C-alpha positions as CSV (number, residue, x, y, z in Angstrom):
1,M,34.5,137.0,214.3
2,K,38.3,136.0,214.6
3,I,39.7,138.8,213.7
4,P,43.1,137.0,213.2
5,L,41.3,135.3,210.8
6,L,39.8,137.3,209.3
7,A,43.6,139.2,208.5
8,S,45.2,135.8,207.4
9,A,43.0,135.4,204.9
10,L,43.1,138.9,203.8
11,G,46.6,138.6,203.8
12,I,46.8,135.0,201.4
13,I,44.2,137.0,198.9
14,L,46.7,140.7,198.9
15,L,50.0,138.9,198.3
16,A,48.2,136.7,195.1
17,F,46.9,140.3,194.4
18,G,49.9,141.8,194.2
19,G,51.5,139.5,191.2
20,I,48.5,140.0,189.1
21,I,48.9,143.6,189.4
22,L,52.5,143.6,187.3
23,L,51.3,142.3,184.2
24,P,49.8,145.4,183.1
25,A,53.9,146.2,182.6
26,I,54.6,143.8,180.3
27,F,52.6,145.9,177.9
28,A,54.5,149.0,179.3
29,G,57.5,147.0,178.3
30,I,56.5,145.7,174.9
31,D,56.0,150.0,174.0
32,N,59.1,150.5,175.5
33,E,57.5,152.7,177.7
34,Y,59.3,152.1,180.3
35,F,57.9,155.2,183.3
36,E,54.7,153.5,183.1
37,I,56.2,150.6,184.7
38,I,56.5,152.1,188.1
39,P,52.5,152.8,188.8
40,F,51.8,149.4,188.5
41,V,55.2,148.2,190.7
42,L,53.9,150.9,193.5
43,A,51.1,149.2,193.2
44,S,52.1,145.5,194.0
45,F,54.5,146.9,196.5
46,C,51.7,148.3,198.3
47,S,49.5,145.2,197.7
48,L,52.4,142.9,198.7
49,I,53.4,144.8,202.0
50,L,49.3,145.1,203.2
51,G,49.2,141.1,202.6
52,S,52.5,140.4,204.4
53,L,51.5,142.8,207.5
54,C,48.0,141.0,207.6
55,R,49.4,137.5,207.2
56,W,51.7,138.8,210.2
57,Y,48.9,139.4,212.3
58,G,47.2,136.4,211.9
59,R,50.2,134.1,211.9
60,N,48.3,131.9,214.7
61,A,45.1,131.8,212.9
62,R,46.4,128.4,210.4
63,N,42.6,126.5,210.6
64,F,40.7,128.0,208.1
65,D,38.0,125.6,208.4
66,V,35.7,127.0,210.6
67,L,35.6,130.0,209.0
68,R,31.7,130.7,209.6
69,R,29.7,132.3,207.1
70,T,29.3,135.5,208.5
71,E,33.9,135.7,208.5
72,G,33.2,134.6,204.6
73,L,30.6,137.7,203.5
74,L,33.2,140.1,205.6
75,I,36.3,138.6,203.6
76,V,34.8,139.2,200.2
77,T,33.4,142.8,201.0
78,L,36.8,143.7,202.1
79,T,38.6,142.0,199.0
80,W,36.6,144.0,196.9
81,V,36.8,147.3,199.0
82,I,40.4,146.9,199.4
83,T,41.6,145.5,196.2
84,A,39.4,148.4,194.4
85,A,41.1,151.1,196.2
86,I,45.0,149.5,195.4
87,G,44.1,148.4,191.7
88,A,43.3,152.7,191.7
89,L,46.6,153.6,192.6
90,P,48.0,153.3,188.6
91,Y,45.4,155.8,188.0
92,L,46.5,158.1,189.9
93,F,49.6,158.1,188.4
94,F,48.0,158.8,185.1
95,G,46.4,162.1,186.4
96,L,43.2,160.8,187.6
97,H,41.7,162.5,190.7
98,P,41.5,160.3,193.8
99,I,37.6,160.0,193.9
100,D,37.5,159.5,189.7
101,A,40.4,156.6,190.7
102,Y,38.2,154.7,192.7
103,F,35.3,155.0,190.8
104,E,37.2,153.4,187.9
105,S,38.7,150.9,189.6
106,V,35.5,150.1,191.1
107,S,33.7,149.8,187.9
108,G,36.0,147.5,186.5
109,F,36.5,144.5,189.3
110,T,32.4,145.2,189.4
111,T,32.2,144.8,185.2
112,T,30.1,147.8,185.7
113,G,32.2,149.9,182.6
114,A,31.0,153.1,183.4
115,T,33.9,155.5,183.0
116,I,35.0,158.8,183.9
117,L,37.2,159.2,181.2
118,T,37.2,162.1,178.5
119,D,39.8,161.7,176.3
120,F,41.2,158.4,175.8
121,S,44.5,159.8,173.8
122,L,45.8,160.7,176.7
123,Y,46.8,157.1,177.9
124,P,48.8,154.4,177.0
125,R,48.5,151.0,176.1
126,A,49.0,149.5,179.5
127,F,46.4,152.0,181.5
128,F,43.9,150.0,178.8
129,F,45.1,146.5,179.5
130,W,44.6,147.5,183.2
131,R,41.1,148.7,182.9
132,A,40.3,145.1,181.3
133,L,42.1,142.9,183.6
134,T,40.5,144.5,186.1
135,Q,37.1,143.8,184.4
136,W,38.2,139.9,183.6
137,L,39.2,139.3,187.2
138,G,35.6,140.5,188.5
139,G,33.6,139.0,185.9
140,M,34.4,135.6,187.3
141,G,35.1,136.9,191.0
142,I,38.2,137.5,192.9
143,I,37.4,135.2,195.6
144,V,36.8,132.4,192.8
145,L,39.7,132.7,191.3
146,F,41.8,132.5,194.7
147,V,39.8,129.8,195.9
148,A,40.5,128.1,192.9
149,I,44.6,128.0,193.0
150,L,45.7,128.9,196.3
151,P,45.4,125.3,198.5
152,Q,45.2,127.5,201.9
153,F,41.9,128.1,201.9
154,G,40.5,124.2,201.5
155,V,37.0,123.5,202.7
156,A,36.6,127.2,204.2
157,G,36.3,128.0,200.6
158,R,33.4,127.0,200.4
159,Q,32.4,130.1,202.8
160,I,33.6,132.5,201.0
161,F,33.1,131.2,197.3
162,F,29.0,131.1,197.9
163,A,29.4,134.6,199.8
164,E,30.9,136.3,196.5
165,A,29.1,133.4,194.0
166,P,26.5,135.3,192.1
167,G,22.9,134.0,192.4
168,P,20.5,133.1,194.6
169,S,21.1,129.6,195.3
170,E,24.7,127.5,196.2
171,E,25.3,125.7,192.9
172,K,28.4,123.4,192.2
173,I,29.6,121.4,189.4
174,T,32.1,119.3,191.1
175,P,31.8,117.5,194.7
176,R,35.0,120.2,196.0
177,I,34.2,124.0,195.8
178,A,38.3,123.8,194.6
179,H,37.6,122.4,191.8
180,T,34.3,123.7,191.1
181,A,35.8,127.0,191.1
182,K,38.9,125.5,188.8
183,A,36.2,124.3,186.5
184,L,34.2,127.5,186.1
185,W,37.8,129.4,185.5
186,L,38.4,126.4,182.5
187,I,35.1,127.6,180.4
188,Y,36.3,131.2,181.2
189,V,39.5,131.3,180.1
190,L,38.9,129.2,176.8
191,L,36.1,131.5,175.9
192,T,38.5,134.0,176.3
193,C,40.7,133.0,174.4
194,L,38.6,132.0,171.5
195,Q,36.9,135.4,171.4
196,I,40.1,136.5,171.2
197,I,41.1,134.7,167.9
198,F,37.8,135.2,166.2
199,L,38.5,138.7,166.8
200,V,41.4,139.0,165.3
201,L,40.4,136.9,162.3
202,A,37.7,139.8,161.4
203,D,41.0,142.3,161.7
204,M,40.4,144.1,164.8
205,P,43.8,144.6,166.4
206,V,45.5,141.8,168.8
207,F,45.5,144.5,171.5
208,D,42.2,145.4,171.2
209,A,41.0,142.1,170.3
210,I,42.6,141.1,174.2
211,C,41.2,144.3,175.7
212,N,37.6,143.8,174.5
213,S,37.5,139.6,175.0
214,L,38.7,140.4,178.6
215,A,35.7,143.0,179.0
216,T,33.3,141.1,177.5
217,M,33.7,137.5,179.0
218,A,33.8,139.4,182.2
219,A,30.2,141.4,181.2
220,G,32.3,144.6,181.5
221,G,32.2,146.9,178.6
222,F,35.7,148.6,178.9
223,S,36.9,149.0,175.3
224,P,39.8,150.8,174.4
225,H,38.3,152.4,171.4
226,P,36.5,155.6,172.7
227,Q,33.7,154.4,170.7
228,S,33.1,150.9,171.8
229,I,32.4,148.5,169.4
230,M,30.9,151.2,167.1
231,G,34.1,152.4,166.5
232,Y,35.0,149.8,165.0
233,Q,32.6,150.0,161.8
234,S,32.5,146.1,161.3
235,P,29.2,144.1,161.6
236,T,31.3,141.1,161.8
237,I,32.8,142.2,165.0
238,T,29.6,143.4,166.3
239,W,28.2,139.8,165.6
240,I,30.6,137.7,167.0
241,T,30.8,140.4,170.2
242,S,27.4,139.6,170.4
243,L,27.5,135.4,170.4
244,F,29.9,136.1,173.1
245,M,28.2,138.5,174.9
246,L,25.1,135.7,175.0
247,L,27.6,133.1,177.0
248,A,29.0,135.7,178.9
249,G,25.3,136.2,180.2
250,A,25.0,132.5,180.5
251,N,25.2,130.4,183.4
252,F,28.6,129.3,183.4
253,A,28.3,125.9,185.0
254,L,25.7,124.8,182.3
255,Q,27.8,125.9,179.9
256,Y,30.9,123.6,181.4
257,K,28.4,121.2,181.6
258,C,27.3,121.6,177.8
259,F,30.9,122.0,176.2
260,I,33.4,120.3,178.8
261,K,31.1,117.5,179.7
262,G,29.0,117.1,176.4
263,K,26.0,117.1,178.2
264,F,24.5,119.3,175.7
265,R,20.9,119.1,176.3
266,S,21.9,120.9,180.1
267,L,21.7,124.6,178.6
268,L,17.9,123.9,177.0
269,A,16.8,121.8,179.8
270,N,17.2,124.6,182.3
271,D,14.1,126.9,182.7
272,E,16.5,130.0,183.3
273,F,18.6,130.0,180.5
274,R,15.4,129.2,178.0
275,L,13.8,132.4,179.5
276,Y,17.1,134.4,178.7
277,L,16.8,133.1,175.0
278,A,13.3,134.1,175.2
279,I,13.8,137.8,176.2
280,V,16.5,138.0,174.1
281,I,14.9,136.9,170.8
282,F,11.5,139.0,171.5
283,F,12.8,142.2,173.2
284,S,15.6,142.6,170.1
285,A,12.5,141.6,167.5
286,L,10.7,144.8,169.3
287,L,13.9,147.2,169.0
288,C,14.2,145.9,165.2
289,C,10.9,147.5,165.1
290,F,11.2,150.8,166.1
291,L,14.8,151.4,165.0
292,Y,13.6,149.6,161.3
293,T,10.2,152.0,161.1
294,I,11.2,155.4,163.5
295,E,14.6,155.5,163.0
296,N,15.0,154.9,159.2
297,S,17.6,152.3,159.0
298,T,17.9,149.5,157.2
299,F,17.1,146.1,158.1
300,S,20.3,144.5,158.6
301,A,21.4,147.2,161.0
302,S,18.3,147.4,163.0
303,L,18.3,143.7,163.1
304,R,22.7,144.0,164.4
305,D,22.5,146.9,166.4
306,S,19.1,145.3,168.0
307,V,20.3,142.2,169.2
308,F,23.5,143.7,170.0
309,Q,22.3,146.5,172.2
310,I,20.0,143.6,173.9
311,L,22.6,141.6,174.9
312,S,25.0,144.2,176.0
313,I,22.1,145.3,178.7
314,L,20.6,142.6,179.2
315,T,24.0,140.5,179.9
316,T,25.0,144.4,181.6
317,T,28.3,144.4,179.2
318,G,27.3,147.9,178.7
319,F,29.0,147.9,175.1
320,S,27.8,150.2,172.5
321,S,27.4,149.6,168.5
322,A,25.4,152.8,168.2
323,D,24.5,155.5,170.2
324,F,21.6,154.6,171.8
325,A,21.1,157.5,174.0
326,L,19.8,159.1,170.5
327,W,17.6,157.0,169.7
328,V,14.1,157.8,169.7
329,V,12.2,156.9,173.8
330,P,10.5,153.6,172.9
331,A,13.9,152.4,171.9
332,Q,15.4,153.6,174.7
333,A,12.5,152.3,177.1
334,T,13.0,148.8,175.9
335,L,16.8,148.9,176.7
336,F,15.7,150.8,180.6
337,A,13.6,147.4,180.6
338,M,16.7,145.0,180.5
339,M,18.7,147.1,182.8
340,L,16.3,145.8,185.4
341,I,16.8,141.9,184.7
342,G,20.0,141.0,184.1
343,G,21.6,137.8,183.1
344,C,21.7,134.4,184.5
345,A,22.6,133.3,188.1
346,G,26.0,131.7,187.6
347,S,27.1,133.9,184.5
348,A,29.6,137.2,184.3
349,G,26.2,139.3,184.0
350,G,25.0,141.7,186.9
351,G,21.7,143.3,187.8
352,I,18.6,141.2,189.3
353,K,19.1,137.9,187.4
354,V,16.7,136.1,185.2
355,V,15.9,133.3,187.8
356,R,14.7,135.9,190.1
357,V,12.5,137.7,187.5
358,L,11.3,133.8,187.0
359,F,10.4,133.0,190.1
360,A,8.7,136.3,190.6
361,A,6.3,135.3,188.1
362,K,5.4,132.3,189.1
363,F,5.4,133.4,192.9
364,L,2.4,136.5,191.5
365,K,0.7,133.6,189.7
366,R,0.7,131.1,192.3
367,E,-0.9,133.8,194.1
368,I,-3.6,134.5,191.7
369,D,-3.9,130.8,191.8
370,Q,-4.5,130.8,195.6
371,I,-7.1,133.5,195.7
372,V,-9.0,131.3,193.4
373,H,-8.0,128.2,195.4
374,P,-7.2,129.4,198.9
375,K,-7.0,125.5,200.5
376,A,-4.9,124.4,197.7
377,I,-0.9,123.5,197.9
378,L,0.7,125.2,195.0
379,P,4.5,124.8,195.4
380,I,6.7,127.3,193.2
381,K,9.4,124.9,190.9
382,L,12.3,126.0,189.2
383,G,13.8,123.3,186.4
384,G,11.6,120.8,188.4
385,V,12.4,121.4,191.9
386,T,11.0,122.9,194.0
387,V,12.1,126.4,195.8
388,Q,12.3,125.7,199.4
389,D,10.9,128.8,201.7
390,D,14.1,130.1,202.9
391,I,15.3,130.3,199.0
392,Q,11.6,132.0,198.3
393,R,12.6,134.5,201.4
394,Q,15.6,135.4,200.0
395,M,14.9,136.1,196.9
396,I,11.8,137.9,197.5
397,S,14.2,139.8,200.3
398,F,16.4,140.8,197.4
399,L,13.9,141.7,195.3
400,L,12.3,144.1,197.7
401,F,15.9,145.7,199.0
402,Y,17.0,146.1,195.3
403,L,13.8,148.7,194.6
404,V,14.5,150.2,197.7
405,L,18.1,151.1,197.3
406,M,17.1,152.1,193.8
407,I,14.4,154.4,195.1
408,F,16.7,156.3,197.5
409,S,19.7,156.1,195.1
410,G,18.0,157.6,192.4
411,L,15.9,160.6,194.7
412,A,19.9,161.3,196.1
413,V,21.4,161.4,192.8
414,T,18.4,163.1,191.4
415,M,18.2,165.8,194.0
416,I,22.3,166.5,193.8
417,E,22.4,166.6,190.2
418,Q,19.0,168.4,189.5
419,N,18.5,165.7,186.9
420,G,16.0,163.0,187.3
421,A,17.3,160.8,184.1
422,I,20.5,160.9,185.3
423,G,19.0,159.9,188.7
424,L,17.3,156.8,187.5
425,A,19.3,155.6,184.3
426,G,22.7,156.3,186.4
427,T,21.7,154.6,189.2
428,A,19.6,151.2,187.6
429,A,22.5,151.4,185.6
430,T,25.2,151.1,188.8
431,L,23.4,149.0,191.1
432,G,22.8,147.0,188.1
433,N,26.2,146.8,187.0
434,V,25.2,147.7,183.4
435,G,27.3,150.7,182.9
436,P,26.6,153.4,180.3
437,G,23.1,155.2,180.6
438,F,21.5,157.8,178.8
439,G,21.9,161.3,178.7
440,E,25.2,163.1,179.7
441,I,26.0,159.2,180.7
442,G,25.1,157.3,177.5
443,P,27.8,155.3,175.8
444,M,29.1,158.0,174.1
445,G,29.4,160.2,177.7
446,T,31.0,160.1,180.5
447,F,30.4,160.0,184.2
448,G,33.4,162.5,185.0
449,L,31.5,165.8,185.1
450,L,29.3,164.2,187.8
451,H,29.0,166.0,191.4
452,P,32.2,164.2,193.6
453,V,28.8,162.9,196.2
454,T,26.8,161.3,192.9
455,K,30.5,159.6,192.3
456,I,30.4,158.4,196.3
457,I,27.1,157.1,195.7
458,F,27.5,155.5,192.3
459,I,30.6,153.8,193.6
460,I,28.2,152.3,196.8
461,D,26.0,151.1,194.2
462,M,28.4,149.6,192.4
463,L,29.8,147.2,195.1
464,V,26.0,146.3,196.2
465,G,24.9,145.0,193.3
466,R,28.1,143.3,192.8
467,L,28.0,141.9,195.9
468,E,24.0,141.3,195.4
469,L,22.9,143.1,198.5
470,I,23.5,140.1,201.2
471,P,26.8,140.6,202.6
472,F,25.7,144.7,202.2
473,L,22.5,144.1,204.3
474,A,24.1,141.3,207.0
475,M,26.2,144.1,207.8
476,F,23.3,145.8,209.6
477,C,22.7,143.4,212.0
478,P,25.0,144.1,215.2
479,D,25.8,140.4,216.2
480,F,27.4,140.4,212.4
481,W,30.1,142.8,214.0
482,S,30.7,140.6,217.2
483,F,34.7,139.9,216.8
484,N,36.9,137.8,219.3
485,K,40.6,139.6,218.9
486,N,42.3,136.6,220.4
487,G,40.1,133.8,218.3
488,K,42.4,131.1,216.0
């Protein structure tokens, strides 16, 4: 690896990030809370200084076209770790402990939505806007944004774009990566603006509509209301949020082809999206039955809460329209199953991803058929295209390591907290970037009362889950850390 090249690339990102941090200061100024501007100005200053130092160190590294895949992976990892650290600085000024501040920041950028806050009344609007903005930036991806707007990366953008983009395969919708990044951000911005308009028309306060829309399209779940969407007591708002959560969990590249290019069949013709819809419909109906028959809720409320919570957990948004930690065990088990699936590849959702679940089902079916027909050649196809052996190995490896990490992380947290529910549900919620779990860390609960070591484990889970394990696993290879200090 070429250290000057890494430093130069990271410097460009931090310089741009330094400008973004100033946005919450606008709300502080509108509210005449001028003292609240200071935390964001100082955080911006830190990002600009660090970015300038990195650029100075890598001043001779100008040819990003020679960037290798391993270097792209490291740039992405460092970007997420460092921007989350800088993004935590404003939280320190509002009284959060350093571990809590970093936890809240990582939870935002990874779009997990797990919060350590206990009293929302202690913080100004600029604080909540920054929480929502961190999720919105992380939903599509910090790197994807900078590849779209910064021409310096050029051809090298491909390496860092696909190092961050969620999903097992490389999908482009335009010949150039920068144009693909711009196209993805276009549909992302349009859907966010559309949801803001709908929520305002549904009588949600403008500021709340902005924050909730940023969190929804990012599949994040940070709401300025302490009771999440349930606090607005509006069926219309609940259904509007459900619709946009459905879109947030779907592949943005397909949505670009459908809504911008006019290829309306592209969504329904996609195997993963069809399975995604089938999961939503089936488990919403199942949960509705539990709520209607066991919880004695009205049918309309049961249907609304079922669709909302299935979408919220499946897409890893983490909003709540009800305190599902109080629901019966079958209902909670249904939601826990959604934690283990996640959204579609190329969406803002986290988790394993629907496409990998689809692949696993087809892989198991092929293995069963192979027992009966041992000499038959039975290729696995997704979308009518045969899945290549290297992609198959990657997906099987991902599923295996995801399970291993969940087991070890869950056991460690269980021993620390002396609580199996926190260990299992908390790990599933953070590794899958879902957000709330059950019990003490449920939708009306908080992660703030957990042991500091547990918070550190969950921070690692959130970062690894958002980066989809690949950069994390690559770092265990000794050859990954082969540096060249004089490289250009």
